[in-house]
Every structure is written in C-alpha cells, then in structure tokens.
N, C-alpha and C positions, 0 to 999 in steps of 0.2 A: 676607428678600429680598422685594422688591416689583417687579413688572414695570411697564412703562410703561402709562399709561392713555390710551385714546383717548376723546375726549369729543364729544358731539353739540353742536348749535348752542346750546341753552340753557345747557349747562354751559360751553361755550366762552366765552360772555360773562362768566360768573361767574369763570372761571379766569384772567382777565387780571391779577389781582393777583400772578400768578407772575412778574411783572417784564417779560415781553415784551409790553408794553402797546400796544394798537392802538385808535384811536378807534372807537367803536361803529359809526359810519356806514361805516367802511372794511371791516367784516366781510362785508357783503353781497356775494355773488358771488366771494368769495375761495376759491381752491382749497386744500384741505388736502393736506399732504404727509406721509403716514405713513412713507414709505421714507427715513428720515433717514440721511444719510451722515456719516462722520467729517469729511469736508471741509466740509460745511455747518456742523457743530458748531464746528469751528475757525474758520470765517468769522465766526461770531456771538459766540463765547465764548472766553475764555482760562481754562485750567484749571491750577491749581498742585497737582501731586501731593503736595507736602510739607505743604500745608494742607488739601487736599481741597475748596477753594473754587473756584467758577466766578465769573468777572467778565465783565460785558457789554463787548464791544468797541465802540468808536465806529462808527457807520454812515457809509457814504459818502453824501455829499450828492448826491442825484439832481437832474437839471435839471427846471425847470418847477415846477408846484404841489406835487409830492411833496417838493421840497427843504425846504419849510417844515416838513413832518411829520418829515423826517429830522433837521433841526436841533432841533426840539422833543424828539424822542426822545433825541438825544444829551444835551441839557440835563438831561433827567429821569433817564436810565438809564445812559448810558455810564460805564464805570469803576466801577460799583456791583456789589456782590455779588448774584448771580442766585439766584432760587429762594425758596421758602417751605417751612416745615416742616409736614407734614400731621399728623393726629391720632395717627398711629402713630410719629411721630418721624423719618420719612423726608423728605429734601429733594426737592422737586419743582420742575421748571423747565419753563416753557411755551416751546416752540420751534416756530415755524411752525404755530401753532394746535393743537399736540398737547402734552399734559402727559407728561413723562418723569421717571422716578426718576433723581436725579443720579448715583447710583452706577453705573447702567447707562451714562449719558452719559460718565462718567469712563473706564469701560472702553473704550467706543467711541473716545473721544478719544485714548487712549494706544495702543491696539492696532489701531485702524482696523477693528474688527469688533465686532459685538454679542457679548456673552459666550455661549459655547456651553453653559453650564450656569448653575445658580443662583449668586448671589454672596452671600457671608456677610460680615458685619461682625465681624471677629475680636474686637474689644473690646466687642461687644454694644451699641455706640452707633450706631443707624441713621443719625444725622446726621453721623457722622465718615467722610467720604469720601476720606480720604487713601489713596493707592494702596497703601501698606503695610498698611492696615487692610482691604483688599478681597481676598477669595480665592474662587476657584471651589470649588463644593461640589455634592454631590447633595442631594436633599430631606432625607434622614435627617440628614446633617451639618448642614444649615442649621437644622433644627428643634431640634437640641441646644442651639443658642445663644440660644434664646428664653427668655422668663421662665417662672418656675414657675407652675403652675396656681393660680388664686386659691382653689380649693376644697381645696388640699393641706393635710392636717392633721398629717402626720408631720414636716414641716420639712425633708424630704429629697426631692429629685426622684425620681420613679419608685418610691417606697416608700409603701405604705398598709397599714392594719390590716384584716385579713379577719375579720370577726366570726364568720362561720360556722365557719371553720377554727381560729379563735383563734391565728392566726399573722400575722407580717408578710410581705407579698408584695413582691417586687422585680420590676420590669418595665421595659421600654424599647421604643422603636419602631425598627424596621429598615425603612426605606422607609415605607410606609403601614400596615405590619403591626405590631400590638402583640405582643411576645414576653414571656412570663413567664420570669424568670430562676430563681425558686424561692420557696419558702415557708420562713420562719425563725422560730425561737423568740424572737429578740430583734431589736429595731430595728437595733442596731449591726451584727449579722450581715447583715441585709437590705441595709443601706446599703453595707457592704463588698462584698457580692456584686454589687450593682448598679454600684458603681464599677468593679470589675474588668471587668464585661461592657461598660461604656461605653468603657473604654480599648481593649478588643479591637475593638469595632465602630465607634467614632467616632474613635479615635486623637487627633490634634492638635485635632480639633473638639470634643472633650469639654470642656464648660464647667466652671467652678468648682462649679456646682450638681450637675453629673454626678459630680464627684469628691467630693462631700460636704464641700466647703470653704466653701460659702456657703449 
C-alpha cells in the first residue's frame, strides 16, 4: 500500500508528466488543494472499476484567454488513460497539483471517502486497480502480500537456518512485532509450522509464499 504524496514546488514541476499537465508559467501563484473530494475526482476523471483504469474527462472551455488552454488540454489529454507507474509499480495520478496513488483515488471515487485503513492489492500487482482487487487491511495483512526478502536463503518466507542452534527457525510479523513460531530439525517442519501460523494470523491475506506454495 502507498499513501498519497504531497510535493513541493520543485517536485511539482517535475511531476507534471503524471498527465494533469499545466504550463510552467501557470504554476506561479496557484493554490494547492490537499483536501481532495470524491466530487472533484469525478469532475476530472472517469474510473472503470472493472479495468481499474482512470481516464481524463474533457474540460469545459472557459471564456477568455483560459479557453485556449482548455482546448489545448483537451487535445492533449482528454479521453486518455491517466497516471504513470512509479518505481514500486504503483499508479500515480497528479490532481490539482498533488500526486495521489490511484488505488486510493479509486476507493474515494467509489465510496465517496478516503479508505479508513490500508489497501491491499489482492493479486500482488500494485498497478492492478480493479475494485475487486482492492481490499481494506491492517499493516500486518498488507505486509504479507509483499515480496520475499532478497536475502532469503531458505526459499520459504519466514524460515531461516540458525547456525548457533543448528535448527530451522520459523517466524512471522504480527503488526510491527516479529514473533518466533519455533525451531525445527527440518526445513519442511519449519515451513509447515510457519504456514499454519500464517493461516491463523493472516487468514485470507496469507499469500502463496506464506503458504509455501511459491
């Protein structure tokens, strides 16, 4: 899960590739609007819960000199898919000079409120923002759906060899606390014990790696 990111002026200029493009000269003096509402999101974007995609809506043509900007914006961005994928695989969208995670915008769009807890991507694909793939979770549940540590040597999540004890250790996180499940003579027993503990503590949020299936 990733929360929305609020950016300062230098980052704001750099963030305009997120589709809500504004000419550099128009940035000066603009007021930022951090309190984004569902109504504002729906005014600017269409969201399809079956595909998870946001599409920019055409802007109304304002009178006077701003009309030229609106027409140019519509030519460039209207009816195109909004957002860009960040280095962690999350889709980010720039709305009213703020960068937001698309999965949070999706929740706001559908339910008219910011999510009251973390949001987990059930299939572990952070760019898949279909509503059926988004579910509320606590921090422990969200963490279970992450990738295996790069320094893992056992090939099983939460299982490692303890040289001092000459045993396999099984462990997992509950909230921010690491809990040791136990020490075992074989890797297989450690994996099985860790799997059973993950089912008890994580339930439906236990990933394939938690269950020793991947």
